[in-house]
TIMIGU-186307 format. One record per residue (C-alpha): residue number from 1; residue in three letters; z, x, y. Coordinates in pm, 1 decimal, decimal comma. Layout:
<atoms>
<atom pos="NUM" code="ala" z="Z" x="X" y="Y"/>
...
</atoms>
This chain:
<atoms>
<atom pos="1" code="met" z="5670,1" x="7637,2" y="16689,2"/>
<atom pos="2" code="leu" z="6053,9" x="7563,3" y="16545,8"/>
<atom pos="3" code="arg" z="6178,7" x="7622,8" y="16883,2"/>
<atom pos="4" code="arg" z="5989,3" x="7380,9" y="17084,7"/>
<atom pos="5" code="val" z="6046,3" x="7098,4" y="16788,8"/>
<atom pos="6" code="leu" z="6420,2" x="7165,5" y="16778,7"/>
<atom pos="7" code="gly" z="6414,2" x="7142,8" y="17150,7"/>
<atom pos="8" code="asn" z="6312,0" x="6795,0" y="17134,0"/>
<atom pos="9" code="asp" z="6652,8" x="6749,4" y="16992,2"/>
<atom pos="10" code="glu" z="6859,5" x="6949,2" y="17247,1"/>
<atom pos="11" code="ala" z="7137,9" x="6766,6" y="17277,5"/>
<atom pos="12" code="ala" z="7200,6" x="6740,2" y="16900,7"/>
<atom pos="13" code="met" z="7104,4" x="7086,0" y="16862,1"/>
<atom pos="14" code="lys" z="7391,9" x="7176,6" y="17093,0"/>
<atom pos="15" code="arg" z="7617,2" x="6989,7" y="16866,8"/>
<atom pos="16" code="val" z="7489,1" x="7149,7" y="16575,0"/>
<atom pos="17" code="phe" z="7595,4" x="7493,4" y="16714,6"/>
<atom pos="18" code="glu" z="7920,8" x="7378,7" y="16796,4"/>
<atom pos="19" code="ala" z="7978,9" x="7217,3" y="16455,9"/>
<atom pos="20" code="gly" z="7890,2" x="7575,6" y="16335,9"/>
<atom pos="21" code="gly" z="8222,2" x="7687,7" y="16461,6"/>
<atom pos="22" code="ala" z="8304,3" x="8015,4" y="16590,4"/>
<atom pos="23" code="asp" z="8212,6" x="8227,3" y="16284,3"/>
<atom pos="24" code="ala" z="7835,8" x="8145,2" y="16214,6"/>
<atom pos="25" code="leu" z="7560,9" x="7895,6" y="16188,1"/>
<atom pos="26" code="arg" z="7516,8" x="7834,6" y="15817,3"/>
<atom pos="27" code="ile" z="7137,2" x="7789,5" y="15701,2"/>
<atom pos="28" code="leu" z="7024,2" x="7673,3" y="15375,9"/>
<atom pos="29" code="asp" z="6664,9" x="7791,1" y="15307,3"/>
<atom pos="30" code="ile" z="6569,4" x="7617,0" y="14991,0"/>
<atom pos="31" code="ala" z="6260,6" x="7691,7" y="14756,2"/>
<atom pos="32" code="cys" z="6250,2" x="8017,5" y="14984,9"/>
<atom pos="33" code="gly" z="6045,1" x="8249,7" y="14754,9"/>
<atom pos="34" code="asp" z="6050,2" x="8587,6" y="14902,5"/>
<atom pos="35" code="cys" z="6181,5" x="8440,2" y="15238,2"/>
<atom pos="36" code="arg" z="5952,6" x="8604,4" y="15483,8"/>
<atom pos="37" code="glu" z="6094,9" x="8356,4" y="15740,8"/>
<atom pos="38" code="ala" z="6414,6" x="8474,3" y="15734,3"/>
<atom pos="39" code="asp" z="6438,6" x="8667,9" y="16061,8"/>
<atom pos="40" code="ala" z="6224,4" x="8412,4" y="16206,6"/>
<atom pos="41" code="leu" z="6492,2" x="8142,7" y="16132,0"/>
<atom pos="42" code="gly" z="6753,6" x="8368,2" y="16307,6"/>
<atom pos="43" code="asp" z="6545,9" x="8428,1" y="16601,4"/>
<atom pos="44" code="ala" z="6471,3" x="8093,3" y="16648,2"/>
<atom pos="45" code="phe" z="6861,9" x="7953,3" y="16669,4"/>
<atom pos="46" code="ser" z="6971,4" x="8271,5" y="16819,9"/>
<atom pos="47" code="glu" z="6755,6" x="8232,8" y="17107,4"/>
<atom pos="48" code="met" z="6845,2" x="7853,2" y="17153,8"/>
<atom pos="49" code="lys" z="7168,4" x="7915,9" y="17145,2"/>
<atom pos="50" code="ala" z="7172,7" x="8172,0" y="17393,5"/>
<atom pos="51" code="glu" z="6911,7" x="7923,0" y="17602,5"/>
<atom pos="52" code="gln" z="7215,0" x="7681,1" y="17618,9"/>
<atom pos="53" code="ser" z="7519,7" x="7880,3" y="17651,3"/>
<atom pos="54" code="pro" z="7682,0" x="8045,6" y="17980,0"/>
<atom pos="55" code="glu" z="7595,2" x="8432,4" y="18022,7"/>
<atom pos="56" code="gly" z="7803,8" x="8662,8" y="17868,2"/>
<atom pos="57" code="glu" z="7909,6" x="8416,7" y="17595,1"/>
<atom pos="58" code="lys" z="7919,0" x="8603,1" y="17232,7"/>
<atom pos="59" code="pro" z="7594,1" x="8584,8" y="17049,0"/>
<atom pos="60" code="leu" z="7511,9" x="8336,9" y="16769,6"/>
<atom pos="61" code="asp" z="7594,7" x="8503,2" y="16418,1"/>
<atom pos="62" code="ile" z="7380,1" x="8365,7" y="16138,1"/>
<atom pos="63" code="gln" z="7474,7" x="8330,8" y="15753,5"/>
<atom pos="64" code="leu" z="7149,7" x="8251,8" y="15577,2"/>
<atom pos="65" code="thr" z="7165,7" x="8131,2" y="15222,8"/>
<atom pos="66" code="gly" z="6853,5" x="8123,6" y="15019,1"/>
<atom pos="67" code="ile" z="6777,1" x="7975,5" y="14676,2"/>
<atom pos="68" code="asp" z="6448,6" x="7981,6" y="14459,0"/>
<atom pos="69" code="val" z="6397,1" x="7906,9" y="14095,4"/>
<atom pos="70" code="arg" z="6159,1" x="8221,8" y="14073,0"/>
<atom pos="71" code="ala" z="6367,3" x="8535,4" y="13995,3"/>
<atom pos="72" code="arg" z="6099,2" x="8788,4" y="14100,4"/>
<atom pos="73" code="glu" z="6071,5" x="8645,2" y="14468,9"/>
<atom pos="74" code="ile" z="6463,9" x="8629,6" y="14509,8"/>
<atom pos="75" code="ala" z="6484,9" x="8977,5" y="14392,8"/>
<atom pos="76" code="asp" z="6239,5" x="9058,2" y="14665,7"/>
<atom pos="77" code="ala" z="6401,9" x="8861,3" y="14944,5"/>
<atom pos="78" code="lys" z="6735,6" x="9023,1" y="14861,1"/>
<atom pos="79" code="arg" z="6565,2" x="9394,4" y="14896,4"/>
<atom pos="80" code="arg" z="6446,1" x="9290,1" y="15214,0"/>
<atom pos="81" code="phe" z="6673,6" x="9073,6" y="15371,5"/>
<atom pos="82" code="gly" z="7015,5" x="9068,3" y="15164,3"/>
<atom pos="83" code="gly" z="7339,6" x="9174,6" y="15286,3"/>
<atom pos="84" code="lys" z="7477,4" x="9252,3" y="15605,5"/>
<atom pos="85" code="arg" z="7337,3" x="9372,1" y="15970,9"/>
<atom pos="86" code="glu" z="7385,1" x="9362,0" y="16307,5"/>
<atom pos="87" code="asp" z="7083,7" x="9216,5" y="16543,1"/>
<atom pos="88" code="ala" z="6993,4" x="9488,8" y="16721,4"/>
<atom pos="89" code="arg" z="6905,5" x="9309,4" y="17026,3"/>
<atom pos="90" code="thr" z="7230,3" x="9096,5" y="17083,1"/>
<atom pos="91" code="gly" z="7470,2" x="9279,2" y="16863,0"/>
<atom pos="92" code="ala" z="7520,7" x="8932,3" y="16636,0"/>
<atom pos="93" code="lys" z="7593,5" x="8936,2" y="16305,3"/>
<atom pos="94" code="arg" z="7350,8" x="8862,3" y="16049,8"/>
<atom pos="95" code="glu" z="7434,2" x="8806,7" y="15663,4"/>
<atom pos="96" code="ala" z="7213,2" x="8671,8" y="15394,4"/>
<atom pos="97" code="glu" z="7243,1" x="8605,9" y="15031,0"/>
<atom pos="98" code="phe" z="6977,8" x="8471,1" y="14784,8"/>
<atom pos="99" code="leu" z="7045,0" x="8288,6" y="14454,5"/>
<atom pos="100" code="thr" z="6834,1" x="8213,8" y="14182,3"/>
<atom pos="101" code="gly" z="6849,6" x="7823,6" y="14095,4"/>
<atom pos="102" code="asp" z="6706,4" x="7520,6" y="14051,0"/>
<atom pos="103" code="ala" z="6685,4" x="7321,2" y="14409,9"/>
<atom pos="104" code="ser" z="6699,4" x="6993,6" y="14228,1"/>
<atom pos="105" code="lys" z="7026,1" x="7081,4" y="14102,2"/>
<atom pos="106" code="leu" z="7186,2" x="7206,9" y="14384,9"/>
<atom pos="107" code="asp" z="7518,9" x="7032,1" y="14311,5"/>
<atom pos="108" code="gln" z="7563,1" x="7190,8" y="13988,6"/>
<atom pos="109" code="his" z="7522,4" x="7555,5" y="14126,0"/>
<atom pos="110" code="lys" z="7861,7" x="7751,7" y="14155,0"/>
<atom pos="111" code="gln" z="7802,1" x="7886,8" y="14476,1"/>
<atom pos="112" code="leu" z="7639,8" x="7582,3" y="14607,1"/>
<atom pos="113" code="gly" z="7880,4" x="7319,2" y="14439,4"/>
<atom pos="114" code="asp" z="8009,3" x="6993,9" y="14570,5"/>
<atom pos="115" code="gly" z="8185,3" x="7026,3" y="14936,6"/>
<atom pos="116" code="thr" z="7930,6" x="7305,7" y="15034,0"/>
<atom pos="117" code="glu" z="7777,1" x="7190,8" y="15362,5"/>
<atom pos="118" code="phe" z="7509,7" x="7371,9" y="15596,2"/>
<atom pos="119" code="asp" z="7448,2" x="7332,7" y="15967,3"/>
<atom pos="120" code="val" z="7061,3" x="7348,2" y="15894,2"/>
<atom pos="121" code="val" z="6884,6" x="7287,3" y="15575,8"/>
<atom pos="122" code="phe" z="6525,9" x="7430,5" y="15581,8"/>
<atom pos="123" code="met" z="6241,2" x="7383,7" y="15338,4"/>
<atom pos="124" code="arg" z="5926,6" x="7561,0" y="15434,5"/>
<atom pos="125" code="his" z="5598,5" x="7439,6" y="15273,0"/>
<atom pos="126" code="gln" z="5761,3" x="7166,0" y="15078,7"/>
<atom pos="127" code="asn" z="5524,8" x="7113,0" y="14772,7"/>
<atom pos="128" code="tyr" z="5592,7" x="6704,5" y="14733,3"/>
<atom pos="129" code="trp" z="5208,4" x="6659,0" y="14598,4"/>
<atom pos="130" code="asn" z="5265,7" x="6890,6" y="14293,5"/>
<atom pos="131" code="gly" z="5537,7" x="6685,5" y="14140,0"/>
<atom pos="132" code="asp" z="5695,9" x="6392,8" y="14328,4"/>
<atom pos="133" code="arg" z="5993,6" x="6297,1" y="14147,3"/>
<atom pos="134" code="thr" z="6115,7" x="6642,4" y="14141,1"/>
<atom pos="135" code="trp" z="6078,9" x="6700,0" y="14506,9"/>
<atom pos="136" code="glu" z="6225,8" x="6381,0" y="14565,1"/>
<atom pos="137" code="glu" z="6526,5" x="6518,1" y="14377,2"/>
<atom pos="138" code="ile" z="6525,4" x="6822,2" y="14576,2"/>
<atom pos="139" code="phe" z="6514,7" x="6607,1" y="14897,2"/>
<atom pos="140" code="asp" z="6813,8" x="6412,2" y="14774,5"/>
<atom pos="141" code="gln" z="7017,7" x="6735,9" y="14725,6"/>
<atom pos="142" code="ala" z="6903,2" x="6894,2" y="15054,9"/>
<atom pos="143" code="leu" z="7050,8" x="6610,0" y="15231,7"/>
<atom pos="144" code="asn" z="7369,9" x="6609,7" y="15061,0"/>
<atom pos="145" code="lys" z="7417,7" x="6956,7" y="15165,3"/>
<atom pos="146" code="val" z="7336,5" x="6874,4" y="15544,1"/>
<atom pos="147" code="asp" z="7667,3" x="6883,6" y="15753,7"/>
<atom pos="148" code="ser" z="7745,3" x="6570,4" y="15943,6"/>
<atom pos="149" code="glu" z="7595,1" x="6706,1" y="16270,0"/>
<atom pos="150" code="gly" z="7324,1" x="6896,8" y="16088,2"/>
<atom pos="151" code="arg" z="6973,0" x="6913,8" y="16053,6"/>
<atom pos="152" code="leu" z="6710,9" x="6889,6" y="15800,7"/>
<atom pos="153" code="val" z="6381,2" x="7080,7" y="15871,7"/>
<atom pos="154" code="ile" z="6060,9" x="7084,4" y="15665,5"/>
<atom pos="155" code="thr" z="5724,6" x="7235,7" y="15714,7"/>
<atom pos="156" code="ser" z="5422,7" x="7086,8" y="15537,8"/>
<atom pos="157" code="tyr" z="5044,6" x="7226,7" y="15453,1"/>
<atom pos="158" code="phe" z="4837,2" x="6923,7" y="15494,0"/>
<atom pos="159" code="asp" z="4848,5" x="6589,8" y="15640,0"/>
<atom pos="160" code="lys" z="4887,0" x="6347,8" y="15335,3"/>
<atom pos="161" code="glu" z="5148,0" x="6536,4" y="15172,2"/>
<atom pos="162" code="his" z="5379,5" x="6546,1" y="15485,7"/>
<atom pos="163" code="gln" z="5370,4" x="6211,1" y="15511,0"/>
<atom pos="164" code="leu" z="5447,2" x="6129,6" y="15187,2"/>
<atom pos="165" code="ala" z="5739,1" x="6361,7" y="15254,1"/>
<atom pos="166" code="leu" z="5855,8" x="6173,0" y="15541,3"/>
<atom pos="167" code="asp" z="5830,7" x="5862,4" y="15372,5"/>
<atom pos="168" code="ala" z="6060,2" x="6000,8" y="15063,2"/>
<atom pos="169" code="ile" z="6309,9" x="6149,7" y="15257,7"/>
<atom pos="170" code="gln" z="6363,2" x="5846,1" y="15488,4"/>
<atom pos="171" code="lys" z="6394,1" x="5653,6" y="15153,1"/>
<atom pos="172" code="leu" z="6667,9" x="5885,3" y="15039,8"/>
<atom pos="173" code="gly" z="6885,8" x="5839,4" y="15384,8"/>
<atom pos="174" code="gly" z="6725,6" x="6082,4" y="15617,0"/>
<atom pos="175" code="glu" z="6695,4" x="5949,6" y="15981,9"/>
<atom pos="176" code="leu" z="6364,7" x="6127,9" y="16126,7"/>
<atom pos="177" code="ile" z="6405,9" x="6256,8" y="16472,5"/>
<atom pos="178" code="val" z="6078,9" x="6429,6" y="16521,2"/>
<atom pos="179" code="thr" z="5759,6" x="6534,1" y="16348,6"/>
<atom pos="180" code="glu" z="5520,0" x="6749,4" y="16531,4"/>
<atom pos="181" code="arg" z="5154,9" x="6888,4" y="16441,4"/>
<atom pos="182" code="asn" z="5150,7" x="7279,9" y="16495,4"/>
<atom pos="183" code="glu" z="4847,6" x="7329,1" y="16697,6"/>
<atom pos="184" code="glu" z="4874,7" x="7698,0" y="16624,2"/>
<atom pos="185" code="ser" z="4888,2" x="7672,9" y="16263,5"/>
<atom pos="186" code="arg" z="4658,7" x="7915,2" y="16062,8"/>
<atom pos="187" code="ala" z="4403,6" x="7755,4" y="15832,8"/>
<atom pos="188" code="leu" z="4387,5" x="7837,1" y="15485,9"/>
<atom pos="189" code="lys" z="4006,7" x="7976,2" y="15420,2"/>
<atom pos="190" code="asp" z="4022,6" x="7884,7" y="15036,9"/>
<atom pos="191" code="ala" z="4196,3" x="7529,3" y="15086,0"/>
<atom pos="192" code="pro" z="3989,6" x="7308,3" y="15334,9"/>
<atom pos="193" code="gly" z="4250,9" x="7077,1" y="15517,3"/>
<atom pos="194" code="lys" z="4556,8" x="7293,8" y="15469,0"/>
<atom pos="195" code="ser" z="4672,9" x="7534,6" y="15709,4"/>
<atom pos="196" code="val" z="5032,1" x="7756,2" y="15732,1"/>
<atom pos="197" code="asp" z="5321,7" x="7531,6" y="15872,2"/>
<atom pos="198" code="arg" z="5077,1" x="7252,9" y="15976,5"/>
<atom pos="199" code="his" z="5346,8" x="6997,4" y="16046,1"/>
<atom pos="200" code="val" z="5704,5" x="7022,8" y="16141,0"/>
<atom pos="201" code="ala" z="5986,6" x="6753,2" y="16090,9"/>
<atom pos="202" code="val" z="6336,9" x="6751,0" y="16188,7"/>
<atom pos="203" code="phe" z="6590,6" x="6506,0" y="16016,5"/>
<atom pos="204" code="arg" z="6954,0" x="6386,0" y="16021,4"/>
<atom pos="205" code="lys" z="7174,6" x="6183,4" y="15780,7"/>
<atom pos="206" code="lys" z="7203,7" x="5822,5" y="15868,0"/>
<atom pos="207" code="asp" z="7531,8" x="5704,0" y="15951,8"/>
</atoms>
């Protein structure tokens, strides 16, 4: 789903990969919890880069930084995905670090202070419905961490919350590139109208 949505922005994604430079694509995963999506994110961007590159070109290295206020989940993410390793399929380098911190205050985090920007900022299942002011602060911080050629990607559980998040991010200076309903989304049995990654949206910073 992520590859398909980002594929609608193919020319821009090519610039994102180029902006990432020769070292690695820098991804910031905000409110990542135990970051179950870590490998899926790396795979999606690596495959997109491979499709856009001449045969034999160096595969895409990934540097993932995850942050969440919940220390237990961050400890789980470190245990499962932290550190450096090599992609068994491509030989690309993958490195992940996980930080405990308040995503509404990214600019105050010593490892994510002023001047630190990322090629991709990702928020899975943003939770605007349960605290609009807090999430507006998080969205604002997220946009500030997006490189000039970078992209902010969000997913949502349900329709109304997704629309509220779209409106809030655009008011804060995000330009909506694409939003798409995920027809393969898995319904949550105990929450009618909600489903896993029900919507995906991609933004850039307004000029």
